[in-house]
Backbone bond lengths (Angstrom), bond angles and torsions (degrees), N, CA, C in turn:
res aa  C-N    CA-C-N  psi(-1)  N-CA   C-N-CA  omega(-1)  CA-C   N-CA-C  phi
1 M - - - 1.457 - - 1.511 111.46 -
2 A 1.351 115.30 136.78 1.467 117.70 -178.65 1.527 111.33 -68.29
3 N 1.355 113.72 149.04 1.444 120.06 179.31 1.502 110.46 -80.68
4 I 1.369 117.59 105.28 1.420 122.66 -173.67 1.510 112.90 -63.31
5 D 1.376 117.84 -24.38 1.442 122.31 179.77 1.535 113.10 -65.82
6 R 1.363 116.25 -18.19 1.438 120.53 -178.55 1.524 112.87 -103.24
7 V 1.309 116.27 8.92 1.479 121.39 -178.60 1.524 110.87 -90.58
8 D 1.296 116.94 125.62 1.515 122.11 173.72 1.521 107.66 -91.72
9 L 1.345 116.11 112.74 1.415 119.50 -177.01 1.523 113.00 -64.64
10 N 1.314 118.64 -23.00 1.467 120.91 176.01 1.505 111.43 -61.99
11 L 1.296 119.54 -23.56 1.469 121.89 179.79 1.547 109.35 -67.32
12 F 1.328 117.06 -29.86 1.463 117.45 -177.34 1.577 108.88 -71.95
13 R 1.333 117.28 -32.96 1.484 119.35 175.72 1.495 108.92 -67.75
14 L 1.342 116.68 -38.88 1.500 118.13 -179.87 1.517 108.91 -69.67
15 F 1.351 119.95 -38.21 1.454 119.39 175.80 1.540 110.68 -60.11
16 E 1.326 115.78 -43.61 1.512 120.82 -178.57 1.535 108.10 -57.83
17 A 1.338 117.09 -44.78 1.468 119.60 -178.12 1.472 110.89 -64.87
18 L 1.333 118.03 -44.79 1.474 121.92 178.19 1.509 111.66 -61.45
19 Y 1.335 115.03 -39.71 1.518 117.44 -176.89 1.544 109.73 -69.66
20 E 1.287 118.57 -37.93 1.439 121.55 -179.72 1.557 114.11 -77.04
21 E 1.359 115.38 -37.28 1.432 119.96 -176.18 1.537 114.19 -86.02
22 R 1.376 113.44 -28.72 1.459 120.28 -178.86 1.592 111.52 60.91
23 S 1.309 117.04 29.55 1.432 122.98 -175.39 1.501 110.26 -160.48
24 V 1.338 116.50 131.00 1.492 121.81 178.48 1.529 108.39 -63.87
25 S 1.366 119.20 -46.62 1.416 121.18 -175.83 1.511 111.95 -64.97
26 R 1.331 118.66 -41.62 1.471 122.84 -179.56 1.524 108.90 -67.13
27 A 1.333 116.42 -42.99 1.477 118.92 178.71 1.494 110.51 -63.74
28 A 1.344 120.27 -33.92 1.427 123.23 179.43 1.548 108.76 -66.55
29 E 1.393 116.75 -44.32 1.427 120.32 178.57 1.508 110.24 -58.81
30 R 1.324 115.77 -47.01 1.467 120.72 -177.86 1.524 113.66 -58.24
31 L 1.370 114.48 -37.75 1.481 119.78 -176.17 1.524 113.32 -96.93
32 F 1.365 115.72 1.99 1.443 120.03 179.01 1.524 112.92 59.70
33 I 1.329 116.60 42.06 1.486 123.25 176.90 1.490 107.17 -130.05
34 T 1.329 118.44 176.42 1.446 121.46 -179.49 1.526 109.77 -88.25
35 P 1.350 117.84 154.87 1.491 119.31 177.39 1.558 111.36 -59.78
36 S 1.322 118.68 -34.39 1.445 119.17 177.58 1.571 113.07 -63.39
37 A 1.334 114.36 -35.77 1.442 116.91 176.66 1.549 111.60 -66.49
38 V 1.330 113.26 -36.44 1.489 118.04 176.44 1.545 110.28 -65.08
39 S 1.332 118.08 -43.06 1.440 121.70 178.44 1.483 111.35 -61.25
40 H 1.332 115.78 -43.83 1.444 120.65 -179.17 1.580 111.20 -62.75
41 A 1.319 112.51 -42.73 1.493 116.72 -179.28 1.543 110.12 -69.62
42 L 1.286 118.10 -34.52 1.439 121.24 178.32 1.569 109.44 -64.51
43 R 1.274 119.90 -35.76 1.457 121.16 174.52 1.536 111.55 -61.90
44 R 1.355 113.73 -42.21 1.465 118.03 176.10 1.497 112.11 -63.64
45 I 1.337 120.77 -41.69 1.422 123.07 179.84 1.525 111.22 -62.14
46 R 1.383 114.99 -43.86 1.457 120.01 178.54 1.525 112.41 -58.00
47 M 1.353 115.09 -43.10 1.472 119.91 178.34 1.534 109.50 -62.61
48 M 1.301 115.40 -43.19 1.471 122.05 -176.88 1.531 110.46 -63.03
49 M 1.326 114.68 -45.70 1.445 121.26 -174.32 1.538 112.84 -85.49
50 G 1.305 115.85 -19.49 1.449 117.57 -177.16 1.512 114.97 69.37
51 D 1.341 115.04 31.79 1.491 120.82 -177.25 1.524 107.90 -149.59
52 E 1.308 114.30 153.55 1.448 118.80 178.02 1.499 111.43 -68.26
53 L 1.310 120.21 -28.91 1.492 130.79 178.71 1.458 115.78 64.20
54 F 1.398 117.55 -47.92 1.464 119.36 -178.61 1.599 106.33 -135.23
55 T 1.337 114.30 138.15 1.472 119.64 170.59 1.491 109.09 -121.51
56 R 1.355 115.78 157.39 1.456 117.19 -177.31 1.514 110.34 -83.87
57 G 1.369 111.02 140.96 1.537 119.08 -178.56 1.525 108.07 -133.53
58 P 1.299 116.54 175.76 1.475 120.23 -179.54 1.510 113.96 -64.99
59 R 1.371 119.33 -18.97 1.425 122.11 -178.38 1.510 111.46 -121.82
60 G 1.340 116.43 26.43 1.433 118.30 178.05 1.529 111.31 118.58
61 M 1.304 115.47 -162.15 1.489 121.58 -173.46 1.531 106.26 -86.15
62 L 1.357 113.90 129.74 1.421 122.55 177.78 1.538 111.60 -98.59
63 P 1.361 117.43 121.80 1.475 117.50 176.12 1.511 115.94 -68.16
64 T 1.277 117.63 143.48 1.479 121.23 172.63 1.506 108.74 -79.56
65 P 1.351 116.22 168.25 1.470 118.15 175.09 1.527 113.16 -55.77
66 R 1.366 114.89 -36.32 1.466 118.00 177.40 1.526 111.72 -64.91
67 A 1.344 117.87 -36.47 1.455 121.66 177.88 1.515 109.93 -64.43
68 H 1.311 117.71 -43.80 1.490 120.77 -179.54 1.580 108.10 -60.74
69 A 1.311 115.47 -41.34 1.502 116.95 179.77 1.520 110.99 -66.17
70 V 1.239 117.08 -42.47 1.513 122.44 179.28 1.537 109.41 -60.60
71 A 1.328 114.75 -47.24 1.523 118.79 -178.83 1.487 111.45 -59.81
72 A 1.396 117.17 -40.05 1.427 119.16 179.88 1.513 112.53 -65.69
73 Q 1.325 117.28 -34.58 1.469 121.14 178.24 1.526 110.65 -72.31
74 L 1.345 116.73 -41.15 1.434 120.12 -178.97 1.562 112.29 -66.60
75 R 1.316 118.17 -29.58 1.429 118.68 176.64 1.529 111.42 -60.76
76 V 1.286 116.50 -26.39 1.485 121.32 177.55 1.552 110.30 -88.82
77 L 1.355 116.44 -44.40 1.438 120.23 -171.83 1.523 115.43 -73.41
78 L 1.350 115.42 -40.93 1.449 116.62 -175.01 1.537 114.22 -65.08
79 P 1.361 119.04 -41.40 1.460 117.36 176.26 1.555 111.80 -63.44
80 Q 1.364 116.06 -36.36 1.423 117.71 178.69 1.539 112.81 -67.77
81 L 1.349 115.16 -39.46 1.494 118.77 173.89 1.514 112.15 -60.40
82 A 1.391 115.19 -41.14 1.408 117.24 179.95 1.544 112.05 -63.44
83 E 1.336 115.74 -33.45 1.478 117.84 176.92 1.542 111.12 -69.61
84 V 1.320 117.68 -32.80 1.477 119.51 179.09 1.514 111.84 -65.54
85 I 1.317 116.45 -40.31 1.504 118.91 -171.34 1.572 110.88 -97.36
86 A 1.326 116.47 -9.14 1.456 121.87 -178.08 1.559 108.98 -67.63
87 P 1.331 115.91 146.98 1.517 117.27 173.39 1.581 108.67 -63.77
88 P 1.291 115.76 154.43 1.427 120.49 -178.31 1.546 115.57 -57.93
89 D 1.285 117.18 -32.73 1.429 123.62 175.22 1.524 112.43 -88.90
90 F 1.334 117.62 134.58 1.449 120.93 -179.45 1.536 111.30 -92.73
91 D 1.326 114.41 126.75 1.468 119.80 178.81 1.512 107.85 -114.10
92 P 1.351 118.31 102.83 1.406 121.53 179.73 1.510 114.05 -53.96
93 A 1.301 119.48 -41.37 1.465 122.59 -178.01 1.535 112.26 -65.76
94 A 1.327 119.77 -18.78 1.440 122.19 -177.13 1.523 111.72 -105.24
95 T 1.297 120.28 -18.80 1.450 120.05 -171.28 1.482 112.56 -74.38
96 D 1.365 116.99 147.94 1.461 122.08 169.66 1.522 109.54 -118.78
97 R 1.331 114.74 27.81 1.481 121.64 -178.90 1.510 111.54 -66.92
98 T 1.369 115.00 151.05 1.467 120.18 169.31 1.504 109.36 -101.53
99 F 1.295 118.57 126.50 1.436 123.91 178.84 1.537 109.90 -97.52
100 G 1.317 118.30 123.94 1.432 121.97 -178.75 1.555 110.17 -98.29
101 V 1.329 114.94 118.51 1.511 123.78 -178.90 1.481 111.36 -125.23
102 A 1.301 118.34 125.18 1.443 121.66 172.22 1.542 109.29 -115.17
103 C 1.327 115.95 143.67 1.517 116.36 -174.59 1.573 108.60 -151.30
104 V 1.296 113.23 166.54 1.475 120.36 172.28 1.520 108.51 -71.36
105 P 1.346 120.10 152.31 1.464 119.87 -169.33 1.531 118.48 -54.81
106 Y 1.405 117.24 -44.31 1.402 114.83 -173.56 1.511 116.36 -65.06
107 L 1.360 115.52 -22.81 1.448 119.51 179.39 1.528 111.78 -69.02
108 T 1.335 117.21 -18.98 1.486 119.20 177.85 1.490 111.80 -65.27
109 T 1.340 117.35 -22.33 1.492 120.58 -175.97 1.523 113.24 -108.18
110 V 1.359 117.72 -19.47 1.465 117.32 -173.73 1.519 111.58 -116.63
111 L 1.338 119.46 -22.22 1.527 119.78 179.56 1.511 112.07 -117.01
112 L 1.375 116.25 -47.00 1.453 116.79 -169.53 1.553 113.99 -69.87
113 P 1.362 121.92 -26.24 1.400 116.28 171.42 1.508 116.61 -56.41
114 E 1.334 115.90 -36.15 1.482 120.23 178.53 1.531 109.32 -68.28
115 V 1.324 115.92 -41.80 1.487 119.59 179.65 1.514 109.68 -64.92
116 V 1.318 117.11 -44.98 1.504 118.73 -179.48 1.518 109.33 -61.78
117 A 1.331 118.67 -42.55 1.428 122.33 179.93 1.558 112.16 -63.81
118 D 1.310 115.40 -38.45 1.454 120.00 178.72 1.548 112.11 -67.08
119 V 1.323 114.70 -41.60 1.498 120.84 177.80 1.503 108.58 -63.30
120 A 1.359 116.63 -46.08 1.448 119.78 -176.21 1.498 112.20 -64.56
121 R 1.361 117.44 -29.99 1.471 122.02 -178.15 1.502 109.88 -77.82
122 R 1.323 116.56 -42.60 1.463 121.90 -173.23 1.520 113.58 -93.14
123 A 1.324 117.70 -26.65 1.456 121.42 -179.69 1.530 108.10 -131.35
124 P 1.294 118.50 72.80 1.482 121.12 -170.89 1.460 117.06 -63.93
125 N 1.346 119.77 -16.70 1.413 121.99 179.06 1.574 113.02 -100.18
126 A 1.316 113.46 1.61 1.504 116.42 -178.64 1.498 107.06 -88.92
127 R 1.336 114.78 165.20 1.464 121.03 176.38 1.513 109.44 -126.82
128 V 1.319 116.29 148.52 1.464 120.79 174.66 1.511 107.83 -113.96
129 D 1.311 115.45 120.69 1.499 124.08 175.54 1.449 105.86 -95.61
130 L 1.360 117.67 96.17 1.453 124.20 -177.70 1.508 109.61 -99.46
131 R 1.338 115.27 128.39 1.463 119.58 178.27 1.535 111.19 -142.70
132 L 1.327 118.38 157.25 1.456 120.68 175.75 1.546 108.14 -68.24
133 I 1.300 114.04 150.91 1.467 118.74 -179.60 1.528 109.03 -65.46
134 Y 1.347 115.74 144.20 1.448 119.53 -165.85 1.538 109.06 -141.98
135 N 1.336 116.23 173.37 1.448 122.95 -171.96 1.554 112.17 -64.07
136 S 1.319 117.40 -38.51 1.494 119.37 -174.94 1.566 113.21 -90.18
137 V 1.373 114.50 24.04 1.464 116.01 -176.21 1.510 109.76 -62.32
138 V 1.325 122.11 -31.34 1.490 123.04 -179.69 1.500 108.53 -64.09
139 D 1.336 117.92 -49.27 1.434 122.65 -179.00 1.482 111.39 -58.74
140 D 1.327 118.77 -42.56 1.485 120.04 -175.94 1.523 109.92 -75.13
141 L 1.302 118.84 -33.62 1.533 118.64 174.55 1.483 108.91 -64.49
142 D 1.356 117.19 -38.38 1.462 120.70 -178.68 1.550 110.44 -63.55
143 S 1.351 114.57 -43.05 1.492 118.71 -174.05 1.537 113.11 -81.79
144 G 1.330 117.63 -15.21 1.410 120.32 -174.03 1.535 115.78 90.75
145 A 1.369 116.11 -1.29 1.475 121.60 178.40 1.536 108.88 -65.95
146 L 1.300 115.75 -26.59 1.484 121.57 177.27 1.506 109.59 -121.83
147 D 1.323 115.90 132.66 1.441 120.34 -179.02 1.492 116.70 -83.79
148 V 1.369 114.16 -43.84 1.428 119.22 -178.22 1.523 110.69 -152.95
149 A 1.317 115.33 145.29 1.465 120.49 175.38 1.562 107.27 -117.09
150 L 1.308 116.93 142.23 1.426 122.12 -176.56 1.534 108.35 -120.66
151 G 1.282 117.31 124.68 1.505 120.26 177.11 1.536 108.29 173.69
152 H 1.304 116.99 -157.08 1.470 120.15 178.69 1.449 109.03 -116.82
153 F 1.382 114.24 120.98 1.491 119.92 -171.81 1.562 106.97 -121.25
154 R 1.296 115.36 119.74 1.465 120.50 -177.79 1.473 109.66 -78.85
155 R 1.340 117.40 -38.47 1.456 120.98 179.42 1.484 110.29 -145.35
156 T 1.327 117.88 142.03 1.445 119.95 -174.29 1.545 108.32 -132.88
157 P 1.334 117.86 155.09 1.475 120.37 174.76 1.519 110.67 -63.30
158 P 1.310 120.32 150.60 1.511 121.50 -179.58 1.505 115.25 -55.33
159 R 1.301 117.57 -29.17 1.478 119.49 -176.89 1.523 113.67 -77.14
160 F 1.292 119.39 -3.68 1.420 126.04 178.48 1.508 113.05 -105.16
161 V 1.332 117.10 155.12 1.469 121.33 178.57 1.550 106.01 -123.26
162 A 1.325 115.71 121.98 1.494 123.11 176.38 1.518 107.43 -106.10
163 E 1.360 113.92 122.00 1.459 118.68 -178.24 1.594 108.49 -122.80
164 E 1.317 114.70 124.56 1.493 117.77 177.44 1.509 109.80 -65.23
165 I 1.363 114.59 129.69 1.481 116.50 178.43 1.543 110.80 -117.70
166 L 1.329 119.90 -20.63 1.451 118.07 172.93 1.506 109.83 -164.33
167 R 1.356 114.96 164.27 1.442 123.52 175.17 1.532 105.98 -127.10
168 D 1.354 111.60 134.34 1.468 119.22 -179.41 1.564 106.01 -121.87
169 S 1.293 115.19 145.92 1.465 122.10 175.27 1.538 110.39 -92.27
170 Y 1.335 114.46 150.55 1.461 118.05 173.84 1.513 109.50 -94.47
171 V 1.315 115.51 142.06 1.519 121.71 172.61 1.490 109.83 -135.74
172 W 1.352 117.51 156.40 1.428 122.04 176.59 1.533 109.03 -93.65
173 V 1.265 118.54 142.03 1.444 122.36 177.40 1.526 109.05 -122.27
174 I 1.376 113.46 148.55 1.460 123.85 -179.60 1.520 105.22 -146.24
175 R 1.309 117.61 150.22 1.450 118.77 -178.68 1.524 108.54 -70.11
176 R 1.370 114.08 146.07 1.462 121.81 -170.56 1.521 113.74 -56.36
177 D 1.355 115.08 -36.13 1.486 119.82 -174.55 1.509 113.29 -95.75
178 H 1.391 116.70 10.79 1.439 120.62 177.03 1.513 112.88 -63.08
179 P 1.363 120.35 137.84 1.473 122.06 179.03 1.506 112.22 -51.89
180 A 1.334 117.07 -33.46 1.453 120.77 -174.87 1.538 112.27 -84.21
181 A 1.363 118.02 -4.61 1.448 120.34 -171.49 1.553 111.50 -70.51
182 A 1.352 116.86 -26.56 1.432 121.59 -176.09 1.543 110.75 -78.76
183 G 1.275 120.22 -16.60 1.439 124.07 -177.90 1.528 114.72 -92.40
184 K 1.248 118.34 -169.04 1.483 124.95 -179.96 1.553 106.50 -98.88
185 L 1.318 114.62 135.39 1.446 119.25 178.09 1.515 109.25 -81.54
186 T 1.312 118.20 107.12 1.442 123.41 178.80 1.541 111.43 -112.77
187 I 1.295 115.23 172.74 1.473 117.65 176.32 1.493 111.07 -60.14
188 E 1.318 114.42 -39.06 1.495 117.15 179.35 1.492 111.26 -65.34
189 A 1.313 118.60 -40.12 1.471 121.50 177.19 1.533 110.66 -61.74
190 L 1.351 116.15 -44.09 1.451 120.88 179.30 1.533 110.28 -59.84
191 S 1.332 117.44 -34.08 1.474 118.74 -178.19 1.533 111.52 -73.21
192 R 1.319 117.16 -23.33 1.486 121.17 -177.42 1.521 111.35 -86.95
193 L 1.302 115.70 -30.80 1.536 118.25 -175.66 1.514 111.32 -84.67
194 P 1.333 116.89 145.53 1.509 121.21 171.61 1.490 110.59 -64.41
195 H 1.316 119.59 148.81 1.400 122.03 -176.64 1.563 108.98 -121.02
196 I 1.376 113.13 151.39 1.472 123.45 173.33 1.519 105.24 -113.63
197 D 1.313 115.69 119.06 1.465 121.57 178.15 1.540 111.25 -102.07
198 I 1.321 112.41 146.52 1.483 119.38 179.97 1.479 110.75 -105.26
199 H 1.399 113.61 118.01 1.457 120.62 173.41 1.520 106.17 -108.25
200 I 1.367 116.18 107.85 1.437 122.74 -175.95 1.538 112.50 -60.23
201 D 1.342 114.62 -37.00 1.482 118.75 -176.15 1.499 108.69 -137.05
202 S 1.303 119.12 92.06 1.457 121.54 -177.25 1.544 114.47 -69.72
203 Q 1.358 114.49 -11.25 1.462 120.29 178.61 1.533 114.51 -87.91
204 A 1.359 113.88 -9.09 1.487 118.73 -177.67 1.554 107.76 -64.30
205 K 1.339 114.38 129.19 1.445 116.98 -176.50 1.548 111.89 -112.77
206 N 1.376 117.81 -13.08 1.450 118.32 -178.28 1.516 109.19 -109.18
207 T 1.315 116.42 59.58 1.508 122.77 -171.68 1.530 109.89 -85.67
208 V 1.354 114.82 124.58 1.460 118.92 175.19 1.537 105.99 -131.65
209 E 1.381 117.00 116.10 1.460 122.61 178.84 1.553 110.92 50.18
210 S 1.336 116.79 53.55 1.491 123.94 176.69 1.555 113.19 75.88
211 F 1.265 119.44 -1.51 1.462 124.19 -179.06 1.520 114.97 -112.25
212 D 1.312 117.40 137.50 1.422 120.51 172.37 1.504 108.54 -87.59
213 V 1.371 114.12 128.63 1.484 118.44 -177.60 1.474 109.07 -110.18
214 R 1.316 116.84 117.84 1.487 120.87 -172.53 1.520 108.03 -154.84
215 Q 1.306 117.58 124.03 1.450 127.18 174.45 1.565 111.22 52.75
216 G 1.295 114.44 39.31 1.484 119.88 177.25 1.511 113.63 82.40
217 L 1.368 117.18 1.47 1.463 118.82 177.86 1.545 107.56 -110.18
218 E 1.352 112.57 130.08 1.479 120.49 173.83 1.494 110.63 -110.09
219 R 1.319 119.45 108.84 1.446 125.52 -179.73 1.503 113.97 -114.92
220 L 1.287 115.49 142.72 1.475 120.42 -179.22 1.508 109.25 -68.24
221 V 1.363 116.37 128.80 1.420 122.37 177.70 1.560 114.11 -123.19
222 I 1.378 113.28 -17.61 1.452 119.27 -179.79 1.554 105.04 -126.52
223 Q 1.357 115.54 133.35 1.476 120.58 -171.08 1.570 109.45 -52.88
224 N 1.284 115.88 115.79 1.468 119.91 -170.96 1.543 114.75 -78.20
225 G 1.386 117.45 -11.56 1.406 120.39 178.13 1.531 112.85 -65.97
226 I 1.310 116.52 -16.50 1.447 123.00 -177.05 1.568 109.76 -72.30
227 A 1.322 119.20 -24.27 1.420 122.10 -176.78 1.551 110.89 -63.17
228 S 1.347 114.47 -40.37 1.498 116.73 177.81 1.524 112.94 -65.28
229 L 1.339 113.35 -35.81 1.505 117.40 179.17 1.555 109.37 -67.19
230 E 1.357 116.99 -44.00 1.449 119.85 -179.49 1.563 111.17 -58.74
231 E 1.317 117.25 -38.76 1.459 120.64 178.48 1.478 111.43 -66.39
232 S 1.346 119.41 -44.03 1.451 123.53 177.02 1.520 113.59 -61.04
233 L 1.296 113.77 -42.09 1.551 120.59 178.63 1.547 107.39 -64.46
234 L 1.327 117.35 -43.27 1.454 118.71 -179.47 1.463 113.10 -64.15
235 D 1.342 117.60 -37.82 1.476 122.57 178.39 1.483 110.94 -65.11
236 A 1.339 117.16 -35.04 1.458 122.09 179.17 1.543 115.74 -85.86
237 G 1.377 113.41 -1.03 1.481 118.15 -177.63 1.539 113.38 69.98
238 L 1.311 113.43 31.45 1.506 119.36 -177.33 1.532 108.42 -117.60
239 R 1.337 113.62 165.03 1.444 122.23 174.29 1.493 111.52 -133.22
240 R 1.327 120.37 165.78 1.462 121.40 175.58 1.554 107.93 -126.15
241 R 1.322 110.86 164.15 1.478 116.58 -179.00 1.535 108.00 -119.84
242 V 1.313 116.38 122.96 1.469 121.53 178.18 1.516 106.36 -94.71
243 A 1.368 114.62 117.37 1.455 121.80 -178.31 1.484 113.82 -91.96
244 T 1.369 117.50 -28.93 1.469 122.59 -173.12 1.501 112.59 -146.40
245 F 1.301 117.48 141.24 1.458 123.65 169.49 1.527 109.98 -108.15
246 V 1.320 116.14 134.18 1.487 119.17 177.65 1.559 109.66 -128.38
247 P 1.299 118.82 163.98 1.449 121.19 -176.52 1.503 115.98 -86.77
248 D 1.395 116.22 -16.91 1.454 117.43 -177.25 1.473 111.33 -160.62
249 S 1.334 115.78 172.66 1.490 121.97 -174.82 1.522 112.06 -63.86
250 L 1.336 117.67 -38.86 1.386 121.22 -175.15 1.572 110.02 -66.81
251 A 1.309 116.29 -38.70 1.485 121.69 176.10 1.552 106.55 -67.43
252 G 1.302 118.97 -39.65 1.451 121.41 -179.41 1.539 110.75 -60.28
253 M 1.332 117.33 -47.09 1.449 122.34 -178.17 1.507 111.57 -65.65
254 A 1.375 114.66 -39.58 1.463 119.00 178.33 1.553 109.91 -63.23
255 A 1.326 118.31 -41.43 1.432 121.46 178.55 1.530 111.51 -67.67
256 V 1.306 119.54 -36.74 1.458 121.12 176.40 1.477 110.86 -61.44
257 S 1.329 117.54 -41.63 1.450 123.70 -175.89 1.553 111.04 -58.76
258 R 1.328 117.55 -22.99 1.438 120.38 -175.02 1.551 112.79 -117.26
259 S 1.355 116.58 19.80 1.436 118.43 -175.24 1.532 110.08 -149.02
260 D 1.287 114.87 -177.71 1.516 120.28 177.07 1.476 111.50 -98.56
261 A 1.347 116.64 10.35 1.475 121.65 -176.33 1.503 111.13 -84.98
262 V 1.334 112.13 167.56 1.467 122.20 172.49 1.497 109.22 -119.53
263 C 1.324 116.10 162.86 1.494 118.52 -177.53 1.546 106.81 -150.83
264 L 1.343 116.79 140.10 1.433 123.43 177.56 1.551 106.84 -94.69
265 V 1.350 117.14 119.73 1.438 121.97 -175.36 1.503 110.43 -134.18
266 P 1.397 119.18 157.40 1.430 121.49 174.60 1.534 109.47 -62.25
267 E 1.338 116.53 141.49 1.478 120.61 -176.24 1.529 114.02 -62.57
268 S 1.339 115.24 -33.81 1.468 117.98 179.65 1.478 112.68 -63.17
269 A 1.343 118.14 -31.72 1.479 123.33 176.65 1.499 108.55 -66.32
270 V 1.334 117.47 -41.05 1.467 119.70 -177.83 1.527 108.83 -71.62
271 N 1.269 116.93 -37.18 1.491 119.37 174.60 1.501 112.35 -54.60
272 R 1.342 114.90 -39.33 1.442 121.17 -175.25 1.577 112.98 -81.21
273 F 1.359 115.56 -38.94 1.433 118.59 -168.87 1.533 114.44 -125.74
274 G 1.341 119.67 -1.32 1.418 122.51 -176.11 1.521 113.02 -60.00
275 E 1.340 117.34 -45.54 1.449 120.31 178.89 1.555 111.30 -66.76
276 T 1.308 116.14 -36.67 1.480 120.05 -178.51 1.566 108.35 -59.80
277 F 1.311 116.39 -39.36 1.466 118.45 -179.60 1.522 116.60 -93.43
278 G 1.336 115.45 2.66 1.414 120.08 178.72 1.510 114.64 66.89
279 L 1.348 116.55 50.22 1.492 119.96 -169.89 1.575 108.44 -114.16
280 L 1.301 114.45 152.97 1.449 122.40 166.51 1.537 108.49 -106.37
281 R 1.338 116.64 151.59 1.423 120.51 178.68 1.532 110.46 -115.62
282 F 1.296 115.10 151.63 1.425 122.39 177.96 1.527 108.89 -135.88
283 D 1.335 117.59 136.64 1.484 118.75 172.93 1.526 107.28 -72.18
284 P 1.320 115.79 148.41 1.482 118.89 -179.49 1.514 109.70 -63.49
285 P 1.355 118.14 138.69 1.465 122.51 -179.31 1.539 109.99 -83.73
286 Y 1.321 118.10 35.92 1.410 121.91 -179.51 1.595 105.65 -160.31
287 Q 1.311 115.34 168.91 1.486 119.62 -179.73 1.536 108.05 -68.70
288 S 1.295 118.15 125.25 1.487 120.98 -178.66 1.535 111.01 -129.56
289 A 1.311 114.67 126.89 1.493 119.71 -178.97 1.462 108.33 -74.01
290 P 1.373 119.12 149.15 1.465 122.58 178.36 1.484 110.35 -71.00
291 L 1.353 115.78 161.13 1.481 122.30 169.63 1.516 106.48 -89.12
292 V 1.331 115.49 117.26 1.471 120.34 178.92 1.505 109.60 -97.81
293 I 1.344 118.11 123.98 1.439 124.68 178.66 1.536 111.40 -102.06
294 Q 1.279 117.38 129.28 1.488 120.05 -176.45 1.531 107.63 -121.76
295 S 1.335 114.08 154.47 1.490 120.89 164.68 1.503 107.05 -96.20
296 L 1.351 115.49 138.54 1.423 122.81 -179.88 1.560 109.60 -120.64
297 T 1.318 116.59 121.48 1.449 121.70 -176.96 1.518 107.57 -135.60
298 H 1.312 114.78 158.31 1.493 122.28 173.04 1.524 109.18 -78.47
299 A 1.351 115.64 131.12 1.481 120.31 -176.39 1.525 109.90 -57.89
300 D 1.339 118.32 -32.05 1.474 119.13 -174.86 1.506 112.94 -75.08
301 Y 1.390 115.46 -18.75 1.456 117.73 -174.10 1.500 113.27 -111.92
302 R 1.325 120.20 -17.99 1.502 121.60 -170.98 1.513 112.81 -66.10
303 E 1.351 118.00 -22.66 1.443 119.58 -177.08 1.574 111.88 -89.34
304 K 1.329 115.95 -1.35 1.491 118.71 175.32 1.529 108.34 -65.37
305 P 1.295 118.43 139.86 1.467 118.36 -175.79 1.537 115.76 -53.03
306 A 1.308 117.14 -39.57 1.437 121.76 -177.12 1.557 109.77 -65.32
307 I 1.351 117.22 -40.97 1.459 120.85 -178.49 1.543 108.61 -73.14
308 R 1.337 118.64 -40.42 1.382 119.99 174.39 1.497 113.62 -56.03
309 W 1.303 117.78 -41.56 1.460 124.36 178.49 1.526 110.89 -64.55
310 L 1.332 117.35 -45.02 1.430 122.13 177.88 1.512 111.80 -59.11
311 L 1.350 115.42 -44.42 1.467 120.45 179.01 1.526 111.74 -63.67
312 E 1.296 115.64 -34.85 1.483 120.14 175.33 1.553 110.85 -62.84
313 C 1.331 118.09 -40.67 1.439 123.22 177.31 1.507 110.76 -61.71
314 I 1.383 115.09 -41.57 1.421 121.54 -177.25 1.549 110.71 -68.98
315 R 1.367 114.48 -44.34 1.448 117.81 177.11 1.507 114.35 -60.13
316 S 1.364 113.30 -41.84 1.480 119.57 179.71 1.550 111.18 -59.91
317 A 1.335 116.25 -44.31 1.468 121.58 179.80 1.463 110.20 -67.60
318 A 1.347 120.09 -34.77 1.446 124.82 -178.12 1.519 108.37 -68.93
319 I 1.349 117.79 -41.87 1.453 120.77 179.53 1.551 110.55 -62.00
320 G 1.404 116.95 -43.03 1.395 120.85 176.02 1.560 112.62 -62.22
321 M 1.276 115.70 -38.29 1.462 121.88 177.97 1.505 109.64 -66.01
322 G 1.350 118.57 -41.56 1.422 119.40 177.75 1.484 114.46 -63.53
323 R 1.296 119.13 -37.17 1.481 123.95 175.78 1.524 108.81 -60.27
324 Q 1.318 118.79 -46.91 1.447 121.62 -179.44 1.491 112.17 -60.89
325 T 1.351 116.76 -40.08 1.464 121.87 -176.53 1.506 109.66 -66.26
326 H 1.332 119.09 -32.78 1.468 120.95 -171.85 1.517 112.50 -104.51
327 D 1.337 118.55 -0.20 1.464 122.29 173.84 1.549 112.47 -65.49
């Protein structure tokens, strides 16, 4: 076992910079030190790790398998270490923390831009690591590698806290010059038109009633507004034809703009991009439940000042988004 007393923790920050930048000169610029200092530190890291860690390639420095493994561990350990040595009060203006946020695809275009802008304005040295929600979200919330997940969660493990942050309505969209656009959108019309369905996560393997079930967490992966339509079609003795599957609302609207198909999308997405794609919207001709978006955090971490502050940024953006949806 390595002697921890002889480990310089600054080397881990330098390793992180090298791993992300893939360049000695760019890592030096990022850390405000000279390239020779980076090279010297890299030699020390190699000796400490007993591995080459990086080799030179045509496009920069290439991490070895050991470097990839170290980087994955540091993504968890460095934020936790920062929490240990940070002062009890959180100062957004002074922090250089990285906030990890995972969300369903459509939120990356209608909610998260406001969150990112708010963080950049109030915490200019912080970073937001934004990613689409993924299968290992439970593990990363447990470890602290991820701070918050945003989506719709039907059931959660007891150690997590799900908080509703907004409700969005579903609407149907059709291209403005579609022959059917001048008429009324009825159940019969929906049965005749081709449909574009949204599968939020096409890699989900454990799907039960539109939800991926994994490690005690049930998260929405197939647009659940379709269930109400299917019931109404069944009651009327009708069926629908799904012509295309897409990964998110933006792709759905883009496909509708170039086809004769219709797509059911969250209203906030249409508010933001409907005009861009030349679309008309129609309220569903049947009872449709809203799309409920929740924040999901680990109960042990959510009361930390930095996480509380991030959640406040998310709530504020969600309130503004709700106003736009209902104006």
